[in-house]
Biotite code that builds the C-alpha atoms (Angstrom):
import biotite.structure as struc

atoms = struc.array([
    struc.Atom([43.398, 58.718, -2.965], chain_id="A", res_id=1, res_name="GLN", atom_name="CA", element="C"),
    struc.Atom([43.864, 56.311, -0.091], chain_id="A", res_id=2, res_name="VAL", atom_name="CA", element="C"),
    struc.Atom([46.975, 56.349, 2.029], chain_id="A", res_id=3, res_name="GLN", atom_name="CA", element="C"),
    struc.Atom([47.291, 53.319, 4.328], chain_id="A", res_id=4, res_name="PRO", atom_name="CA", element="C"),
    struc.Atom([49.674, 53.723, 7.259], chain_id="A", res_id=5, res_name="VAL", atom_name="CA", element="C"),
    struc.Atom([50.797, 50.639, 9.181], chain_id="A", res_id=6, res_name="GLU", atom_name="CA", element="C"),
    struc.Atom([52.006, 50.382, 12.759], chain_id="A", res_id=7, res_name="SER", atom_name="CA", element="C"),
    struc.Atom([52.529, 47.769, 15.433], chain_id="A", res_id=8, res_name="GLY", atom_name="CA", element="C"),
    struc.Atom([55.473, 45.838, 14.085], chain_id="A", res_id=9, res_name="GLY", atom_name="CA", element="C"),
    struc.Atom([58.423, 44.875, 16.227], chain_id="A", res_id=10, res_name="GLY", atom_name="CA", element="C"),
    struc.Atom([60.572, 42.097, 17.613], chain_id="A", res_id=11, res_name="LEU", atom_name="CA", element="C"),
    struc.Atom([58.892, 39.165, 19.331], chain_id="A", res_id=12, res_name="VAL", atom_name="CA", element="C"),
    struc.Atom([59.927, 35.683, 20.409], chain_id="A", res_id=13, res_name="GLN", atom_name="CA", element="C"),
    struc.Atom([58.538, 32.613, 18.697], chain_id="A", res_id=14, res_name="ALA", atom_name="CA", element="C"),
    struc.Atom([55.145, 31.747, 20.131], chain_id="A", res_id=15, res_name="GLY", atom_name="CA", element="C"),
    struc.Atom([54.389, 35.363, 20.933], chain_id="A", res_id=16, res_name="GLY", atom_name="CA", element="C"),
    struc.Atom([51.786, 37.752, 19.562], chain_id="A", res_id=17, res_name="SER", atom_name="CA", element="C"),
    struc.Atom([51.613, 41.099, 17.817], chain_id="A", res_id=18, res_name="LEU", atom_name="CA", element="C"),
    struc.Atom([48.765, 43.216, 16.533], chain_id="A", res_id=19, res_name="ARG", atom_name="CA", element="C"),
    struc.Atom([49.296, 45.272, 13.420], chain_id="A", res_id=20, res_name="LEU", atom_name="CA", element="C"),
    struc.Atom([47.161, 48.330, 12.760], chain_id="A", res_id=21, res_name="THR", atom_name="CA", element="C"),
    struc.Atom([46.504, 50.102, 9.483], chain_id="A", res_id=22, res_name="CYS", atom_name="CA", element="C"),
    struc.Atom([44.759, 53.449, 9.290], chain_id="A", res_id=23, res_name="VAL", atom_name="CA", element="C"),
    struc.Atom([43.622, 54.635, 5.864], chain_id="A", res_id=24, res_name="ALA", atom_name="CA", element="C"),
    struc.Atom([43.081, 58.330, 5.216], chain_id="A", res_id=25, res_name="SER", atom_name="CA", element="C"),
    struc.Atom([39.927, 58.419, 3.117], chain_id="A", res_id=26, res_name="THR", atom_name="CA", element="C"),
    struc.Atom([36.280, 59.360, 3.598], chain_id="A", res_id=27, res_name="ARG", atom_name="CA", element="C"),
    struc.Atom([35.376, 56.253, 1.633], chain_id="A", res_id=28, res_name="PHE", atom_name="CA", element="C"),
    struc.Atom([37.154, 53.648, 3.760], chain_id="A", res_id=29, res_name="PHE", atom_name="CA", element="C"),
    struc.Atom([34.015, 51.524, 4.006], chain_id="A", res_id=30, res_name="ALA", atom_name="CA", element="C"),
    struc.Atom([33.980, 51.210, 0.202], chain_id="A", res_id=31, res_name="ASN", atom_name="CA", element="C"),
    struc.Atom([37.301, 49.357, 0.113], chain_id="A", res_id=32, res_name="TYR", atom_name="CA", element="C"),
    struc.Atom([38.359, 45.832, 0.752], chain_id="A", res_id=33, res_name="ALA", atom_name="CA", element="C"),
    struc.Atom([41.499, 45.774, 2.897], chain_id="A", res_id=34, res_name="MET", atom_name="CA", element="C"),
    struc.Atom([44.350, 43.331, 2.926], chain_id="A", res_id=35, res_name="GLY", atom_name="CA", element="C"),
    struc.Atom([47.691, 42.427, 4.445], chain_id="A", res_id=36, res_name="TRP", atom_name="CA", element="C"),
    struc.Atom([50.660, 41.183, 2.483], chain_id="A", res_id=37, res_name="PHE", atom_name="CA", element="C"),
    struc.Atom([54.214, 40.454, 3.571], chain_id="A", res_id=38, res_name="ARG", atom_name="CA", element="C"),
    struc.Atom([57.639, 40.338, 2.011], chain_id="A", res_id=39, res_name="GLN", atom_name="CA", element="C"),
    struc.Atom([60.624, 38.520, 3.454], chain_id="A", res_id=40, res_name="ALA", atom_name="CA", element="C"),
    struc.Atom([64.188, 39.282, 2.307], chain_id="A", res_id=41, res_name="PRO", atom_name="CA", element="C"),
    struc.Atom([64.858, 37.792, -1.111], chain_id="A", res_id=42, res_name="GLY", atom_name="CA", element="C"),
    struc.Atom([61.261, 36.718, -1.593], chain_id="A", res_id=43, res_name="LYS", atom_name="CA", element="C"),
    struc.Atom([58.250, 38.077, -3.435], chain_id="A", res_id=44, res_name="GLU", atom_name="CA", element="C"),
    struc.Atom([55.477, 39.901, -1.664], chain_id="A", res_id=45, res_name="ARG", atom_name="CA", element="C"),
    struc.Atom([52.825, 37.377, -0.650], chain_id="A", res_id=46, res_name="GLU", atom_name="CA", element="C"),
    struc.Atom([49.211, 37.456, 0.424], chain_id="A", res_id=47, res_name="PHE", atom_name="CA", element="C"),
    struc.Atom([48.498, 37.077, 4.146], chain_id="A", res_id=48, res_name="VAL", atom_name="CA", element="C"),
    struc.Atom([44.865, 38.009, 4.762], chain_id="A", res_id=49, res_name="ALA", atom_name="CA", element="C"),
    struc.Atom([42.040, 40.157, 3.422], chain_id="A", res_id=50, res_name="SER", atom_name="CA", element="C"),
    struc.Atom([38.624, 41.386, 4.464], chain_id="A", res_id=51, res_name="ILE", atom_name="CA", element="C"),
    struc.Atom([35.627, 42.621, 2.521], chain_id="A", res_id=52, res_name="SER", atom_name="CA", element="C"),
    struc.Atom([34.325, 46.187, 2.831], chain_id="A", res_id=53, res_name="TRP", atom_name="CA", element="C"),
    struc.Atom([31.663, 45.115, 5.333], chain_id="A", res_id=54, res_name="SER", atom_name="CA", element="C"),
    struc.Atom([33.911, 42.783, 7.284], chain_id="A", res_id=55, res_name="GLY", atom_name="CA", element="C"),
    struc.Atom([31.567, 39.927, 6.488], chain_id="A", res_id=56, res_name="GLY", atom_name="CA", element="C"),
    struc.Atom([34.104, 37.927, 4.496], chain_id="A", res_id=57, res_name="SER", atom_name="CA", element="C"),
    struc.Atom([37.695, 37.161, 5.396], chain_id="A", res_id=58, res_name="THR", atom_name="CA", element="C"),
    struc.Atom([40.399, 35.210, 3.603], chain_id="A", res_id=59, res_name="TYR", atom_name="CA", element="C"),
    struc.Atom([43.720, 33.818, 4.786], chain_id="A", res_id=60, res_name="TYR", atom_name="CA", element="C"),
    struc.Atom([46.841, 32.258, 3.390], chain_id="A", res_id=61, res_name="ALA", atom_name="CA", element="C"),
    struc.Atom([47.159, 28.632, 4.432], chain_id="A", res_id=62, res_name="ASP", atom_name="CA", element="C"),
    struc.Atom([50.388, 29.441, 6.254], chain_id="A", res_id=63, res_name="SER", atom_name="CA", element="C"),
    struc.Atom([48.630, 31.755, 8.717], chain_id="A", res_id=64, res_name="VAL", atom_name="CA", element="C"),
    struc.Atom([45.180, 30.196, 8.964], chain_id="A", res_id=65, res_name="LYS", atom_name="CA", element="C"),
    struc.Atom([44.232, 29.563, 12.569], chain_id="A", res_id=66, res_name="GLY", atom_name="CA", element="C"),
    struc.Atom([46.964, 31.865, 13.893], chain_id="A", res_id=67, res_name="ARG", atom_name="CA", element="C"),
    struc.Atom([46.173, 35.272, 12.352], chain_id="A", res_id=68, res_name="PHE", atom_name="CA", element="C"),
    struc.Atom([42.909, 37.191, 12.437], chain_id="A", res_id=69, res_name="THR", atom_name="CA", element="C"),
    struc.Atom([42.002, 40.177, 10.261], chain_id="A", res_id=70, res_name="ILE", atom_name="CA", element="C"),
    struc.Atom([39.304, 42.607, 11.348], chain_id="A", res_id=71, res_name="SER", atom_name="CA", element="C"),
    struc.Atom([38.213, 46.152, 10.609], chain_id="A", res_id=72, res_name="ARG", atom_name="CA", element="C"),
    struc.Atom([36.501, 49.098, 12.256], chain_id="A", res_id=73, res_name="ASP", atom_name="CA", element="C"),
    struc.Atom([34.958, 51.287, 9.571], chain_id="A", res_id=74, res_name="ASN", atom_name="CA", element="C"),
    struc.Atom([34.126, 54.031, 12.067], chain_id="A", res_id=75, res_name="ALA", atom_name="CA", element="C"),
    struc.Atom([37.856, 54.383, 12.747], chain_id="A", res_id=76, res_name="LYS", atom_name="CA", element="C"),
    struc.Atom([39.117, 53.808, 9.188], chain_id="A", res_id=77, res_name="ASN", atom_name="CA", element="C"),
    struc.Atom([41.209, 51.009, 10.629], chain_id="A", res_id=78, res_name="THR", atom_name="CA", element="C"),
    struc.Atom([42.051, 47.414, 9.818], chain_id="A", res_id=79, res_name="VAL", atom_name="CA", element="C"),
    struc.Atom([43.859, 45.083, 12.207], chain_id="A", res_id=80, res_name="TYR", atom_name="CA", element="C"),
    struc.Atom([45.919, 41.945, 11.910], chain_id="A", res_id=81, res_name="LEU", atom_name="CA", element="C"),
    struc.Atom([46.133, 39.970, 15.138], chain_id="A", res_id=82, res_name="GLN", atom_name="CA", element="C"),
    struc.Atom([49.057, 37.568, 14.899], chain_id="A", res_id=83, res_name="MET", atom_name="CA", element="C"),
    struc.Atom([49.346, 34.759, 17.441], chain_id="A", res_id=84, res_name="ASN", atom_name="CA", element="C"),
    struc.Atom([51.691, 31.791, 17.769], chain_id="A", res_id=85, res_name="SER", atom_name="CA", element="C"),
    struc.Atom([54.272, 33.606, 15.698], chain_id="A", res_id=86, res_name="LEU", atom_name="CA", element="C"),
    struc.Atom([57.027, 31.640, 14.014], chain_id="A", res_id=87, res_name="LYS", atom_name="CA", element="C"),
    struc.Atom([60.451, 32.725, 12.743], chain_id="A", res_id=88, res_name="PRO", atom_name="CA", element="C"),
    struc.Atom([59.163, 32.208, 9.193], chain_id="A", res_id=89, res_name="GLU", atom_name="CA", element="C"),
    struc.Atom([56.626, 34.979, 9.791], chain_id="A", res_id=90, res_name="ASP", atom_name="CA", element="C"),
    struc.Atom([59.511, 37.460, 9.799], chain_id="A", res_id=91, res_name="THR", atom_name="CA", element="C"),
    struc.Atom([58.881, 39.988, 7.033], chain_id="A", res_id=92, res_name="ALA", atom_name="CA", element="C"),
    struc.Atom([57.820, 43.512, 6.227], chain_id="A", res_id=93, res_name="VAL", atom_name="CA", element="C"),
    struc.Atom([54.041, 43.597, 6.456], chain_id="A", res_id=94, res_name="TYR", atom_name="CA", element="C"),
    struc.Atom([52.104, 45.822, 4.082], chain_id="A", res_id=95, res_name="TYR", atom_name="CA", element="C"),
    struc.Atom([48.539, 47.069, 4.263], chain_id="A", res_id=96, res_name="CYS", atom_name="CA", element="C"),
    struc.Atom([46.605, 47.449, 1.018], chain_id="A", res_id=97, res_name="ALA", atom_name="CA", element="C"),
    struc.Atom([43.267, 48.845, -0.112], chain_id="A", res_id=98, res_name="ALA", atom_name="CA", element="C"),
    struc.Atom([41.364, 47.788, -3.212], chain_id="A", res_id=99, res_name="GLY", atom_name="CA", element="C"),
    struc.Atom([38.022, 46.976, -4.810], chain_id="A", res_id=100, res_name="PRO", atom_name="CA", element="C"),
    struc.Atom([37.901, 43.291, -3.813], chain_id="A", res_id=101, res_name="THR", atom_name="CA", element="C"),
    struc.Atom([39.545, 41.134, -1.101], chain_id="A", res_id=102, res_name="PRO", atom_name="CA", element="C"),
    struc.Atom([41.619, 39.283, -3.691], chain_id="A", res_id=103, res_name="SER", atom_name="CA", element="C"),
    struc.Atom([44.653, 37.140, -2.958], chain_id="A", res_id=104, res_name="ILE", atom_name="CA", element="C"),
    struc.Atom([46.289, 38.530, -6.115], chain_id="A", res_id=105, res_name="GLU", atom_name="CA", element="C"),
    struc.Atom([48.800, 41.278, -5.407], chain_id="A", res_id=106, res_name="ARG", atom_name="CA", element="C"),
    struc.Atom([48.194, 43.179, -8.658], chain_id="A", res_id=107, res_name="ASN", atom_name="CA", element="C"),
    struc.Atom([44.499, 43.780, -7.927], chain_id="A", res_id=108, res_name="THR", atom_name="CA", element="C"),
    struc.Atom([45.210, 46.095, -5.004], chain_id="A", res_id=109, res_name="TRP", atom_name="CA", element="C"),
    struc.Atom([45.303, 49.824, -5.713], chain_id="A", res_id=110, res_name="ASP", atom_name="CA", element="C"),
    struc.Atom([46.876, 51.435, -2.658], chain_id="A", res_id=111, res_name="TYR", atom_name="CA", element="C"),
    struc.Atom([49.761, 50.326, -0.468], chain_id="A", res_id=112, res_name="TRP", atom_name="CA", element="C"),
    struc.Atom([51.294, 51.451, 2.784], chain_id="A", res_id=113, res_name="GLY", atom_name="CA", element="C"),
    struc.Atom([55.009, 51.760, 3.472], chain_id="A", res_id=114, res_name="GLN", atom_name="CA", element="C"),
    struc.Atom([55.161, 48.606, 5.564], chain_id="A", res_id=115, res_name="GLY", atom_name="CA", element="C"),
    struc.Atom([56.066, 47.670, 9.107], chain_id="A", res_id=116, res_name="THR", atom_name="CA", element="C"),
    struc.Atom([58.794, 45.228, 10.090], chain_id="A", res_id=117, res_name="GLN", atom_name="CA", element="C"),
    struc.Atom([57.920, 42.104, 12.042], chain_id="A", res_id=118, res_name="VAL", atom_name="CA", element="C"),
    struc.Atom([60.807, 40.023, 13.347], chain_id="A", res_id=119, res_name="THR", atom_name="CA", element="C"),
    struc.Atom([60.243, 36.731, 15.148], chain_id="A", res_id=120, res_name="VAL", atom_name="CA", element="C"),
    struc.Atom([63.235, 35.307, 16.994], chain_id="A", res_id=121, res_name="SER", atom_name="CA", element="C"),
    struc.Atom([63.660, 31.597, 17.652], chain_id="A", res_id=122, res_name="SER", atom_name="CA", element="C"),
])
């Protein structure tokens, strides 16, 4: 079992930055791809970014490319999402996920955290 736990959400003004952190409780963290998804009110959960088990490959949604950066520290069982130049449309609950591949497809991920709220004010 893998239990991701997110932190770092909050309220920020447009143009500001936040860094989300996800710690996964497993001895086999380095075996998993890790990803971030988000869900805004009334919308489906959508892909944001993902990273391969080694950190050598990263993937981003077009809407966040150039503004968000995903990274991981396997020694700390942790994955990060650095979010810069935030926009009001980035407001959502952000979820961390663990799975076998860094897919953009939501149904390929096996383990999910409880989410952390990010609110960007205009």
